[in-house]
DOVEXTI-821840 format. One record per residue (C-alpha): x, y, z; residue number from 1. Coordinates in nm, 2 decimals. Layout:
BEGIN
<x->X y->Y z->Z num->NUM> .
...
This chain:
BEGIN
<x->0.12 y->1.09 z->-2.49 num->1> .
<x->0.41 y->1.04 z->-2.27 num->2> .
<x->0.35 y->0.75 z->-2.03 num->3> .
<x->0.52 y->0.94 z->-1.74 num->4> .
<x->0.27 y->1.23 z->-1.78 num->5> .
<x->-0.02 y->0.99 z->-1.75 num->6> .
<x->0.09 y->0.85 z->-1.41 num->7> .
<x->0.00 y->1.01 z->-1.09 num->8> .
<x->0.23 y->1.07 z->-0.80 num->9> .
<x->0.18 y->0.83 z->-0.51 num->10> .
<x->-0.01 y->1.00 z->-0.22 num->11> .
<x->0.28 y->0.93 z->0.02 num->12> .
<x->0.53 y->1.11 z->-0.21 num->13> .
<x->0.29 y->1.40 z->-0.25 num->14> .
<x->0.25 y->1.42 z->0.13 num->15> .
<x->0.62 y->1.41 z->0.18 num->16> .
<x->0.68 y->1.69 z->-0.07 num->17> .
<x->0.41 y->1.90 z->0.10 num->18> .
<x->0.57 y->1.84 z->0.44 num->19> .
<x->0.92 y->1.93 z->0.32 num->20> .
<x->0.78 y->2.25 z->0.16 num->21> .
<x->0.61 y->2.34 z->0.48 num->22> .
<x->0.93 y->2.28 z->0.69 num->23> .
<x->1.12 y->2.52 z->0.46 num->24> .
<x->0.84 y->2.78 z->0.47 num->25> .
<x->0.78 y->2.75 z->0.09 num->26> .
<x->0.48 y->2.69 z->-0.13 num->27> .
<x->0.49 y->2.35 z->-0.30 num->28> .
<x->0.55 y->2.52 z->-0.63 num->29> .
<x->0.85 y->2.71 z->-0.50 num->30> .
<x->0.99 y->2.40 z->-0.32 num->31> .
<x->0.97 y->2.20 z->-0.64 num->32> .
<x->1.12 y->2.48 z->-0.85 num->33> .
<x->1.41 y->2.49 z->-0.60 num->34> .
<x->1.44 y->2.12 z->-0.58 num->35> .
<x->1.46 y->2.08 z->-0.96 num->36> .
<x->1.68 y->2.38 z->-1.01 num->37> .
<x->1.42 y->2.58 z->-1.19 num->38> .
<x->1.41 y->2.87 z->-0.96 num->39> .
<x->1.44 y->3.20 z->-1.14 num->40> .
<x->1.77 y->3.37 z->-1.11 num->41> .
<x->1.60 y->3.68 z->-0.98 num->42> .
<x->1.45 y->3.48 z->-0.69 num->43> .
<x->1.59 y->3.57 z->-0.35 num->44> .
<x->1.55 y->3.20 z->-0.24 num->45> .
<x->1.86 y->3.00 z->-0.29 num->46> .
<x->1.82 y->2.67 z->-0.47 num->47> .
<x->1.78 y->2.37 z->-0.24 num->48> .
<x->2.13 y->2.23 z->-0.20 num->49> .
<x->2.03 y->1.89 z->-0.07 num->50> .
<x->1.79 y->1.77 z->-0.34 num->51> .
<x->1.65 y->1.45 z->-0.19 num->52> .
<x->1.50 y->1.15 z->-0.35 num->53> .
<x->1.12 y->1.11 z->-0.30 num->54> .
<x->1.18 y->0.79 z->-0.10 num->55> .
<x->1.39 y->0.98 z->0.15 num->56> .
<x->1.11 y->1.25 z->0.18 num->57> .
<x->0.86 y->0.97 z->0.25 num->58> .
<x->1.08 y->0.83 z->0.52 num->59> .
<x->1.13 y->1.17 z->0.68 num->60> .
<x->0.76 y->1.23 z->0.68 num->61> .
<x->0.69 y->0.88 z->0.83 num->62> .
<x->0.95 y->0.95 z->1.10 num->63> .
<x->0.79 y->1.29 z->1.18 num->64> .
<x->0.44 y->1.13 z->1.20 num->65> .
<x->0.58 y->0.85 z->1.43 num->66> .
<x->0.73 y->1.11 z->1.65 num->67> .
<x->0.41 y->1.30 z->1.67 num->68> .
<x->0.22 y->0.98 z->1.75 num->69> .
<x->0.47 y->0.90 z->2.02 num->70> .
<x->0.43 y->1.24 z->2.18 num->71> .
<x->0.05 y->1.21 z->2.16 num->72> .
<x->0.06 y->0.87 z->2.34 num->73> .
<x->0.30 y->1.01 z->2.61 num->74> .
<x->0.08 y->1.30 z->2.68 num->75> .
<x->-0.22 y->1.07 z->2.69 num->76> .
<x->-0.04 y->0.86 z->2.95 num->77> .
<x->0.06 y->1.16 z->3.15 num->78> .
<x->-0.29 y->1.30 z->3.15 num->79> .
<x->-0.46 y->0.97 z->3.23 num->80> .
<x->-0.47 y->1.02 z->3.60 num->81> .
<x->-0.28 y->0.88 z->3.90 num->82> .
<x->-0.08 y->0.56 z->3.85 num->83> .
<x->-0.16 y->0.25 z->4.05 num->84> .
<x->0.07 y->-0.04 z->4.14 num->85> .
<x->0.03 y->-0.35 z->3.92 num->86> .
<x->-0.15 y->-0.63 z->4.09 num->87> .
<x->-0.13 y->-1.00 z->4.03 num->88> .
<x->-0.47 y->-0.98 z->3.86 num->89> .
<x->-0.33 y->-0.71 z->3.62 num->90> .
<x->-0.04 y->-0.94 z->3.53 num->91> .
<x->-0.27 y->-1.24 z->3.47 num->92> .
<x->-0.49 y->-1.03 z->3.24 num->93> .
<x->-0.19 y->-0.93 z->3.04 num->94> .
<x->-0.07 y->-1.29 z->3.02 num->95> .
<x->-0.41 y->-1.41 z->2.91 num->96> .
<x->-0.42 y->-1.14 z->2.64 num->97> .
<x->-0.08 y->-1.24 z->2.51 num->98> .
<x->-0.18 y->-1.61 z->2.49 num->99> .
<x->-0.48 y->-1.52 z->2.28 num->100> .
<x->-0.26 y->-1.35 z->2.02 num->101> .
């Protein structure tokens, strides 16, 4: 049996493919057909012009996840209550934590 057929796709690549299909509003099957140029000629969907390497899809997915995490942290900070001025004790605690690392 072909060695390539026996190997599984890395989960990161699969997630990136799923994310790209969702961004384009396509099913994973339709996205892959378009990506590989296998879309039927009768299909109303144009073939994906910018066929990307799986590594690029992974990077884009990682960037999207990082952006989502940043937005979550910003919202958490905004919703954490009133801000207070930093005291000398706050700075000492920060310095002590850094020294421990």
